N, C-alpha and C positions, 0 to 999 in steps of 0.2 A: 585499556581499551580506548580506541579513538574513533570518532565519527568523522568521516571524510567524504569528499566527492567521489562518486564512482568513476572508475577509469575503464577503458575498453579491456585492459588486461585482467580486470576483476571478473569478467564475464563468466568464465568456467566455474568459479566459486559461487557467484550469484545464481547461475543456472542450477548448480547442485542443490542449493537451498530451495530454489523454486521446485525442483523435482521432489524434495522432501515434503513440501507443501502439497503437491499433487498427490503423493502417495498417502497422505492422511485422508483423502477424499472429503476434506472438510474446509479447504482453503480456496478452492477455485474450481470453475467448471472445466478448465483446461485438463486434458488427459496426457498431453506431451509438452515438454518444454520447447519453446521456439528456438530458432537459430538466433545468433547475435544480430544479424541484419534485420530480421523481423522484429525482434524486441527493441532494437535501437530506433526503428521507424515508429514504433507504437508509443514509446514513452518520451515525455518532454525532456529536452536536453539539460535544462537549468536546475531541475529538482530531482537529482538522483544521488542518494546517499548510501554508504555502506558503513557497517561497524567492523572495525578491525581489532583483532586480538593478536598483536604481533603482525605476522604476514598473512594470517588467516582471516578471511571474511566470514563473519558469524551472523550477519543479518544485513538486510537491505530494505530500502524504501524508495519509491519513485512515484511520480505523478503522470497521469494520462489526461489528455484533453477530453472534455465531455462533449464538446460541440465545436464546429468550425465557424459558427456564427460569431460575429464581432462582439455582440452583447455578452457572450459567455466567456470571453477571454480570461476572466479572473476566477473561473470555476474549473476545478480539476478533480479527477478521481484518484484516490490514493491506493497504492499497493504497498503492503509491508509484510515482510517474511523474516522469520528468525530460524536459525538452525536449531535442530531438536535440542541440543545440549545448552542452548542459550535461553530457553524459555524459563520464565519464573524468576529471573534475576534482576529485573528492572531495566534490562537492555532495551526492550521494546518501548518502554516509557521514554527513555532518553532519546532513542532514535526518532520516535514520533514527534517529540518536542522540537528536536532539531529540524525535522522536515517542515513542521509548521512555521518555524522561524524563517527557514529558507524560502518557503512558499510566499510568505508575506513580503519578504525582501524582493521577490519577483512579481509582486502585484496581484497575488491570489487572495480573494476575499472569502471564497467558499471552497471547502474541501468536502468531498463526499466519499463514502465507502459502502460497497455492497458486501454483506457478511452473511454466510449461512447461519440461520437461526440457532443451529446446534453449536456454533463456535463461540461458546461463552467467554473464553479467554480473550479473543479478539474484540468482542463486544465490550467487555470490561476495560480493556486497554483504551479503546476509543472513547468510552465514557470518561475515563480519568483525564483524557486530553481535551475534554470539553465538547465532544461530539454528542448529538442528541438523536434519538430515533425519529425518523420522519415517517416511517411506516414499514410494513412487511409486504413484499411482493410474493403472493402465494403461488406455489407451483410454477415458478417463472422459467425453470429449465430442468432438464433431466441430466443427471450425472450417473453413469453406469446403469442406466435404465430406471433410475429412481427420481421422481419429481422432488425438487428441492425448493424451499422457501428462502428468500433472501431479505434480510433486514437492510433497509437503506438508512444510513446515518450521515449526518452532516455537521460541519463546524463552521461557524461564521467568525471571521476575523474581528477582533476588537481594535485593529490597527488600520486595516486596508478596507476601502469601500464604504466608508462612513459618510461621505459627502452626499 
């Protein structure tokens, strides 16, 4: 397995993994996968990674800006998704570690993630990578007509933003 920068021609496989996440009803408030153009505009260009097993993309991670204000240019929101058959094999840990390294190389000092409180696997993955719980946003949004709570987690770099 190789962790690599995402390329535009990876999109269909990335989208398929995103759809698997949507179908769990435990990964995102999204109910449909976006088009390439929409996704491409939303996510930062410099921090998009995929995990490849041969020619197959089995996971992806990318960063979104949290604010357009200059003071927050080193803060980003994290998305990480694994294909169903890739879970529980340490792939997420490797992918998240590489994304943290890439984010620091690009000047990010804080990564944050909003995770449904029922998604214990994702919470555990983030904790292993040094994220801490900031708090829980109760009934922050509805998914399929059901109010959902979202845990906000963050990780502060030990390399960037120390001055």
